[in-house]
C-alpha positions in Angstrom: 56.9 25.6 -69.1 56.1 24.3 -65.6 52.4 25.4 -65.9 50.1 22.3 -66.0 48.4 21.8 -69.4 45.4 20.2 -67.8 43.9 21.3 -64.4 41.3 19.2 -62.6 39.1 21.0 -60.1 36.1 20.1 -58.0 32.8 20.0 -59.8 30.6 21.7 -60.9 32.5 22.7 -64.0 29.7 24.4 -65.8 27.7 27.2 -64.2 24.1 27.6 -65.0 24.2 31.4 -64.7 21.8 31.4 -61.7 23.1 33.2 -58.6 21.6 33.7 -55.2 21.1 37.4 -56.0 19.4 36.7 -59.3 17.0 34.2 -57.6 16.2 36.5 -54.8 15.5 39.5 -57.1 13.2 37.3 -59.2 11.4 36.3 -56.0 11.0 39.9 -54.9 9.6 40.8 -58.4 7.1 38.0 -58.1 5.9 39.3 -54.7 5.2 42.8 -56.0 1.8 42.0 -57.5 0.3 40.6 -54.3 1.9 43.4 -52.4 0.2 45.9 -54.7 -3.1 44.1 -54.2 -2.6 44.4 -50.5 -1.9 48.1 -50.8 -5.0 48.6 -52.9 -7.1 46.8 -50.2 -5.6 48.1 -47.0 -3.8 51.3 -48.0 -0.4 52.5 -46.7 -0.5 50.1 -43.7 0.4 47.3 -46.1 3.4 49.1 -47.3 4.3 50.0 -43.7 4.4 46.4 -42.6 6.4 45.4 -45.8 8.9 48.2 -45.3 9.5 47.3 -41.6 9.8 43.6 -42.4 12.4 44.2 -45.2 14.4 46.7 -43.2 14.4 44.7 -39.9 15.3 41.5 -41.8 18.3 43.2 -43.4 19.4 44.6 -40.0 19.0 41.3 -38.2 20.8 39.5 -41.0 23.7 41.9 -40.8 23.9 41.7 -37.0 23.7 37.9 -36.9 26.4 37.6 -39.6 28.7 39.6 -37.3 27.8 37.5 -34.2 28.3 34.2 -36.0 31.5 35.4 -37.6 30.3 34.9 -41.2 31.2 36.9 -44.3 28.7 39.7 -44.9 26.3 38.7 -47.6 23.6 41.3 -47.2 23.9 42.2 -50.9 22.6 38.9 -52.1 19.0 40.0 -51.3 18.0 37.0 -49.3 17.1 38.9 -46.2 15.0 41.3 -48.2 13.2 38.5 -50.1 12.4 36.5 -47.0 11.4 39.6 -45.1 9.0 40.6 -47.8 7.5 37.1 -48.0 7.0 37.2 -44.3 5.2 40.5 -44.6 2.7 39.0 -47.0 1.6 36.5 -44.3 0.9 39.3 -41.8 -2.2 41.5 -41.3 -1.8 45.1 -42.3 -2.6 46.1 -38.8 0.4 44.3 -37.3 2.4 46.5 -34.9 6.0 47.3 -35.7 7.5 45.3 -32.8 5.6 42.2 -33.9 7.1 42.4 -37.3 10.6 42.9 -35.9 10.2 39.9 -33.5 9.1 37.8 -36.5 12.0 38.7 -38.7 14.4 38.0 -35.8 13.0 34.5 -35.4 13.1 34.1 -39.2 16.8 34.9 -39.5 18.0 33.3 -36.3 16.0 30.1 -36.2 15.4 29.8 -39.9 18.9 30.5 -41.2 21.9 31.3 -39.0 21.7 28.6 -36.3 22.0 26.0 -39.1 25.0 27.5 -40.8 23.6 30.1 -43.1 21.6 30.3 -46.3 20.8 27.0 -47.9 21.7 25.0 -44.8 18.4 25.4 -43.1 16.2 22.2 -42.9 13.1 24.3 -42.2 11.5 27.3 -43.9 12.4 30.3 -41.8 9.3 32.2 -42.9 7.1 29.4 -41.7 9.0 29.1 -38.4 8.5 32.8 -37.8 4.8 32.6 -38.8 4.2 29.6 -36.5 6.0 31.2 -33.6 4.0 34.4 -33.8 0.7 32.5 -34.4 1.3 30.5 -31.2 2.6 33.4 -29.2 0.4 36.2 -30.3 -2.7 34.6 -32.0 -4.9 37.6 -31.3 -2.6 40.0 -33.1 -1.9 37.6 -36.0 -5.6 37.1 -36.6 -6.7 40.6 -35.9 -7.1 41.6 -39.6 -8.4 45.1 -40.5 -12.0 45.3 -41.6 -12.7 45.5 -45.4 -12.6 49.1 -46.7 -15.6 48.7 -49.0 -19.0 50.1 -47.7 -21.3 47.3 -48.9 -19.9 44.4 -47.1 -21.7 41.4 -45.6 -19.1 40.5 -43.0 -15.9 41.9 -41.5 -14.4 38.4 -41.1 -11.9 36.8 -43.4 -13.3 34.2 -45.8 -11.9 31.2 -43.9 -13.0 32.6 -40.6 -16.5 33.0 -41.9 -16.3 29.4 -43.2 -15.2 28.1 -39.8 -17.8 30.1 -37.8 -20.9 30.0 -40.0 -20.4 27.2 -42.5 -20.1 27.0 -46.3 -23.5 28.4 -47.3 -23.0 31.7 -45.5 -19.3 32.0 -46.4 -19.9 31.3 -50.1 -22.8 33.8 -50.1 -20.7 36.5 -48.5 -17.7 36.0 -50.8 -18.5 35.4 -54.5 -15.8 33.5 -56.3 -15.1 36.3 -58.8 -14.3 38.7 -55.9 -12.1 36.1 -54.2 -10.2 35.4 -57.5 -9.5 39.0 -58.7 -9.4 40.6 -55.3 -11.9 43.0 -53.6 -12.1 45.6 -50.9 -14.9 43.5 -49.5 -12.4 40.8 -48.6 -9.9 40.9 -45.7 -7.1 38.7 -44.5 -3.3 38.8 -44.6 -1.6 41.3 -47.0 -0.8 38.6 -49.6 -4.1 36.8 -49.5 -6.3 39.5 -51.1 -5.8 38.5 -54.8 -4.9 35.0 -55.9 -4.8 36.3 -59.5 -1.9 38.7 -58.4 -0.1 35.7 -56.8 -0.6 33.6 -59.9 0.9 36.4 -62.0 4.0 36.3 -59.9 4.1 32.5 -59.8 3.9 32.3 -63.6 6.9 34.7 -63.8 8.9 32.5 -61.4 8.1 29.3 -63.5 8.8 31.1 -66.8 12.2 32.2 -65.5 12.9 28.7 -64.1 13.2 30.1 -60.6 10.8 27.5 -59.2 9.6 24.1 -60.6 6.0 24.1 -61.8 5.2 20.7 -60.4 5.1 21.8 -56.7 2.5 24.5 -57.0 0.4 22.4 -59.4 0.5 19.4 -57.1 -0.3 21.5 -54.1 -3.4 23.0 -55.7 -4.4 19.6 -57.1 -4.1 18.0 -53.6 -6.2 20.7 -52.0 -8.8 20.6 -54.7 -9.1 16.8 -54.8 -9.6 16.3 -51.0 -11.9 19.3 -50.6 -13.9 18.2 -53.7 -14.2 14.6 -52.3 -15.6 15.9 -48.9 -17.9 18.4 -50.7 -19.5 15.5 -52.5 -19.9 13.5 -49.3 -21.3 16.4 -47.2 -22.0 19.6 -49.1 -23.7 21.2 -46.0 -20.5 20.9 -44.0 -17.6 21.4 -46.5 -17.1 24.3 -48.9 -16.5 23.9 -52.6 -13.0 23.2 -54.0 -13.0 26.6 -55.7 -13.7 28.3 -52.4 -10.8 26.5 -50.8 -8.5 27.4 -53.6 -9.3 31.1 -53.8 -9.8 31.9 -50.1 -6.9 32.5 -47.8 -3.3 31.6 -48.6 -3.6 28.6 -50.9 -2.1 30.4 -54.0 0.5 32.1 -51.7 1.6 28.8 -50.3 1.6 27.0 -53.6 3.7 29.5 -55.6 5.8 31.5 -53.1 6.2 29.3 -50.0 6.1 25.6 -50.9 8.8 25.8 -53.6 11.4 27.1 -51.1 14.7 25.8 -52.4 16.4 24.4 -49.3 13.3 22.8 -47.8 11.6 21.2 -50.8 12.5 18.0 -52.6 14.7 18.0 -55.7 13.4 14.9 -57.4 10.4 15.0 -59.7 8.5 12.2 -57.8 9.4 13.8 -54.5 8.1 17.1 -55.6 4.8 15.6 -56.7 4.2 13.8 -53.4 5.3 16.8 -51.4 2.9 19.1 -53.2 0.0 16.7 -53.0 0.6 16.0 -49.3 0.9 19.7 -48.5 -2.4 20.5 -50.4 -4.2 17.7 -48.6 -2.9 18.7 -45.2 -4.0 22.3 -45.9 -7.6 21.1 -46.3 -7.4 18.8 -43.3 -6.2 21.6 -41.0 -8.8 24.0 -42.3 -11.6 21.5 -41.8 -10.7 19.7 -38.6 -8.5 22.0 -36.5 -9.0 25.2 -34.5 -7.1 27.2 -37.2 -9.1 28.7 -40.0 -6.1 28.8 -42.3 -4.1 25.6 -42.6 -2.0 26.2 -45.8 1.1 27.6 -44.1 1.2 24.9 -41.4 0.6 22.3 -44.1 3.7 23.3 -46.0 5.7 23.3 -42.9 4.6 19.8 -42.0 5.2 18.5 -45.5 8.7 20.0 -45.6 9.6 17.8 -42.6 9.4 14.8 -44.9 11.7 16.3 -47.6 14.7 14.1 -46.7 12.5 11.0 -47.1 10.8 12.3 -50.3 14.2 12.9 -51.9 14.7 9.1 -51.8 11.9 8.8 -54.4 14.3 8.8 -57.4 14.5 7.0 -60.7 16.4 3.7 -60.8 19.9 3.7 -62.2 19.9 2.8 -65.9 21.1 -0.7 -66.5 20.6 -1.8 -62.9 17.9 -3.2 -60.7 17.9 -2.4 -57.0 17.8 -4.9 -54.2 17.6 -4.2 -50.5 21.4 -4.1 -50.2 22.9 -2.9 -53.5 22.1 -2.5 -57.2 22.6 -5.6 -59.4 24.0 -4.8 -62.8 23.1 -6.7 -65.9 26.0 -7.9 -68.1 25.6 -8.0 -71.8 25.1 -11.5 -73.3 28.4 -13.3 -74.1 30.5 -11.7 -71.4 
């Protein structure tokens, strides 16, 4: 008779059914099509890099959980998911030690020093990518040559664009081959087929794993700015379709930019975040030393996430002043 009839506990009181393990498994499933495209283009080396990345990420995660005294959570699949995503950003020729160094940076500086999964203000995959790109640029950009026989160049599409200009780059890489994927194209493992990335992205959106507005805004921002400069100077800037289909634009839009801890949660914030990241991707490609700017662009845009989350709807029935909301009273009260 002493049991309370009504128990009040801390919210949330209704669970959506989504768990970390479910989200990570969905992400892994979405990454399988671009991984398959990389295997088709580069052969077993693509699977070798992916296997090393997943295994080393799991091992580092287990070790760091022991060092930081946290409960073991290796079964949630987060280490495997982030390790596989990191592998998609690497060339198939990456040596094993480079992959292991990258996954260590990913788990240490992108997760555990901030308190664990969900506490990180920065995307661990992009931290690892930036660290390796700055420390070992030769190895990170040393992509294997295309495996087809009738190729016009051994360079990646964006490298060809940077070195020889839009006319030669668009002649060497027809849009149809960039879209579907071709053995005439080289680059990182996950950059071979935007169509394969789109298939995984549609799966994530359909299962409500990621919001649709971030990838849509990213692609729109990239297309809008590249299209504007194409109209202004077509001899210097490539077409919007070339920028969308070459390199890691789709990979960034669907698999990297919607990262849960580092992307905004409000609709307006997500829209501005995606547009900004897409515009920065073109700016870095066009005016920096780096041929590919999509990954750096997402990292830079994510730094503004705390500010972008302030773009939120007004409270119903109130108007905001600089100090506090002013509520309207019904007439007669």
